[in-house]
C-alpha positions in Angstrom: -137.8 14.1 47.2 -140.0 16.5 49.7 -137.9 19.5 50.3 -140.0 20.9 53.4 -138.2 18.5 56.4 -135.5 17.3 54.3 -131.9 18.3 55.8 -130.2 20.1 52.4 -126.2 20.2 52.1 -126.1 23.3 49.4 -122.6 24.4 48.5 -121.9 28.2 47.0 -124.5 29.1 49.3 -123.1 32.8 49.5 -123.2 33.6 45.9 -126.3 35.6 44.3 -127.5 32.2 42.6 -126.9 30.4 46.4 -128.0 32.8 47.9 -131.6 32.7 46.4 -131.5 28.9 46.5 -131.2 29.1 50.9 -133.5 31.4 50.7 -136.2 29.7 48.8 -135.4 26.3 50.6 -135.5 28.0 53.8 -138.6 29.3 53.2 -140.4 25.6 51.7 -139.2 24.4 54.9 -136.2 23.3 54.4 -133.6 22.2 57.2 -130.3 23.3 55.6 -126.8 22.9 55.9 -124.6 25.8 53.6 -121.3 26.0 52.5 -118.6 28.4 51.4 -115.4 30.0 51.3 -116.7 33.4 52.8 -117.0 33.3 56.5 -118.2 35.8 57.5 -121.1 36.0 54.5 -121.8 32.3 55.0 -122.7 32.9 58.9 -124.7 35.8 58.1 -126.9 33.9 56.0 -127.1 31.0 58.0 -127.9 33.1 61.0 -130.6 34.5 58.5 -132.1 31.1 57.5 -131.5 30.2 61.3 -129.2 27.0 58.7 -125.9 25.3 59.8 -122.4 26.7 58.5 -119.7 24.9 57.5 -116.9 26.8 55.8 -114.7 25.4 53.3 -112.7 26.2 49.7 -113.3 23.1 47.9 -110.1 23.5 46.0 -108.4 21.8 48.8 -109.6 18.2 49.2 -108.6 18.2 52.9 -112.1 20.7 53.5 -113.8 18.6 50.9 -113.7 16.0 53.3 -114.6 17.4 56.1 -118.0 19.6 54.2 -118.8 15.6 53.6 -118.1 14.5 57.3 -120.2 17.2 58.9 -123.6 16.7 56.1 -123.6 13.7 56.3 -126.8 13.5 57.6 -128.1 15.0 54.6 -130.8 13.9 52.1 -130.1 16.5 49.3 -127.5 17.7 48.1 -126.9 20.2 46.1 -124.0 21.4 44.2 -123.7 24.4 43.3 -120.0 26.2 43.9 -118.1 27.3 40.4 -115.2 28.8 39.8 -115.6 31.1 36.5 -112.6 29.7 35.5 -112.5 31.9 31.7 -109.6 33.1 29.9 -106.9 30.9 27.3 -105.5 27.6 28.7 -101.8 29.0 28.3 -102.2 32.1 30.9 -102.9 29.6 33.6 -100.4 28.3 36.1 -100.8 24.5 36.6 -101.7 25.7 40.9 -104.7 27.5 38.5 -105.3 24.4 36.9 -105.7 22.0 39.4 -108.0 25.1 41.9 -110.6 24.7 38.5 -110.9 21.7 37.9 -111.2 20.5 42.1 -113.8 23.2 42.4 -115.5 22.4 39.1 -115.7 19.4 39.0 -113.6 16.8 41.9 -115.3 18.4 45.3 -118.9 17.3 43.3 -118.3 13.6 42.0 -116.5 14.1 45.9 -119.5 15.1 48.0 -121.8 12.5 45.6 -119.8 10.1 46.2 -119.4 10.1 50.1 -123.0 11.1 50.6 -124.8 8.7 48.7 -123.8 6.1 50.3 -125.9 6.9 53.6 -128.9 7.7 51.4 -129.1 4.6 49.6 -129.3 2.4 52.7 -131.7 4.8 53.9 -133.8 4.8 50.2 -134.5 7.8 49.6 -132.8 11.6 48.4 -131.5 13.5 45.7 -128.5 14.9 44.4 -128.5 17.7 41.8 -125.6 19.4 40.4 -125.4 22.9 38.8 -123.8 22.8 35.6 -124.2 25.2 33.0 -124.9 25.4 29.0 -121.7 25.9 28.9 -121.3 22.0 29.6 -123.2 21.2 26.7 -121.6 24.1 24.0 -117.9 25.3 24.3 -116.5 28.7 23.1 -114.0 30.6 23.5 -112.1 31.2 26.4 -113.5 28.9 28.1 -111.2 25.3 27.9 -111.0 24.3 31.9 -114.9 25.8 32.5 -116.5 23.1 29.3 -113.9 21.0 30.8 -115.0 21.1 34.3 -119.0 21.0 32.9 -119.3 18.8 30.0 -117.3 15.9 32.9 -120.2 17.4 35.5 -123.5 16.7 32.8 -121.3 13.0 32.2 -120.8 11.9 35.3 -124.6 13.2 36.7 -126.1 10.8 33.4 -123.7 8.5 34.1 -124.3 8.2 38.4 -128.2 8.6 37.4 -128.7 5.1 35.9 -125.6 3.7 38.8 -128.8 4.6 40.8 -131.9 4.2 39.6 -133.8 1.7 41.1 -132.1 3.1 44.7 -134.9 5.7 45.6 -132.1 8.2 44.9 -132.0 10.6 42.1 -129.5 12.5 40.3 -130.3 16.0 38.1 -128.0 18.2 36.2 -129.3 22.1 36.5 -127.5 23.6 33.7 -128.3 27.5 32.8 -127.2 30.6 29.8 -126.6 33.6 31.1 -127.8 34.7 33.9 -129.0 38.1 35.1 -128.8 39.6 38.9 -126.4 37.2 39.4 -123.2 35.7 38.1 -120.6 36.3 35.7 -122.9 39.2 33.9 -123.5 41.1 37.3 -120.3 40.5 38.8 -118.2 41.3 35.6 -120.6 44.3 34.7 -120.0 42.5 30.7 -123.4 42.9 28.8 -124.4 39.7 26.5 -124.1 39.4 22.7 -127.0 41.4 21.3 -129.9 39.4 20.5 -128.8 37.7 23.8 -131.6 36.4 26.5 -130.9 36.0 29.7 -132.8 34.3 32.5 -133.1 35.9 35.7 -131.9 33.9 39.3 -135.6 33.0 40.4 -135.6 31.2 37.0 -132.2 29.0 38.1 -134.4 28.5 41.3 -136.7 27.0 40.1 -135.5 24.7 37.5 -133.9 23.5 41.0 -136.6 22.9 42.8 -138.3 21.0 39.8 -135.0 18.3 39.4 -135.6 17.8 43.3 -139.1 17.5 43.3 -139.5 15.6 40.2 -136.6 13.9 39.7 -135.6 15.2 36.7 -132.3 13.7 34.7 -131.7 17.4 33.1 -132.9 20.6 33.7 -131.4 23.3 31.0 -132.7 26.4 32.0 -132.3 28.8 29.2 -134.3 30.8 26.8 -135.7 28.1 23.9 -133.1 29.8 21.1 -130.6 29.0 23.5 -131.5 25.2 24.2 -131.9 24.6 20.7 -128.3 26.1 19.3 -126.7 24.3 22.3 -128.0 21.0 21.1 -126.7 21.8 17.8 -123.9 22.9 19.0 -123.5 19.5 21.2 -123.7 17.9 17.7 -121.6 20.1 15.2 -119.1 21.9 16.8 -117.3 23.2 13.8 -120.6 24.4 12.4 -121.1 26.4 15.6 -116.6 27.2 16.6 -117.7 29.4 13.3 -121.2 30.7 14.1 -119.6 32.2 16.9 -116.7 33.3 15.5 -119.4 35.9 13.4 -122.2 36.7 16.5 -120.4 39.5 18.3 -120.0 37.6 21.2 -116.2 37.5 21.2 -116.5 41.6 22.6 -118.5 39.5 25.2 -116.4 36.9 26.5 -113.1 38.8 26.2 -114.7 41.5 29.0 -114.9 38.6 31.3 -112.0 36.7 31.0 -110.5 40.5 32.0 -113.1 41.0 34.6 -112.7 37.5 36.4 -108.6 37.2 35.9 -108.2 37.9 39.4 -110.4 34.7 40.5 -108.5 31.7 39.2 
């Protein structure tokens, strides 16, 4: 897909990574439809970039439907919105569980379901689902987040096969730990010793490559994390033991405490 001249729906547009994606796509000549929950911030970004703004809470199925109708003419979907969803499952209420799974898994699935038919009819389009390395390797206190991201990975890889030959591509972009935006920037937590991070710009580059080259899976992470996450997917018992001795629990506990009010 060519980005210049294409109409793009970007969810989660007002977060740090979302803003970086939006600005890069606008600079490349995309016509943007931006979505987020915070109307003031969303309108400001849309005004800056000459984009359309559609305020929507993706935990609400009716608002997901409204967003799909408002963006029915898009050529590219970039499903970037996500809730942190960190913490022990037993600390969550049923309502919080529903919200986490709705935003992180149901909403991108429903948007793809709603927007793909027009793309197929046109014979062109790209669906980019922004997941996480947590969709390949589980960690402590991430059961809900990993459940959604593992599910998103399976959905993306299967949908890609379903749409093969239609002119519509499906890509999965999976960032590791991101500095200057996302989890660490929002919580003030520090990565475990020896764990390297990536920049928002690297995530943007991954998204752009996915769109332009119709790549199946783009893992935006240092090479050692790519290797470790691949091993963890094959040998989860080994990964569990390795994490216990890595000092990662301190970082995870910091993140959980800081994100408790965002469920």
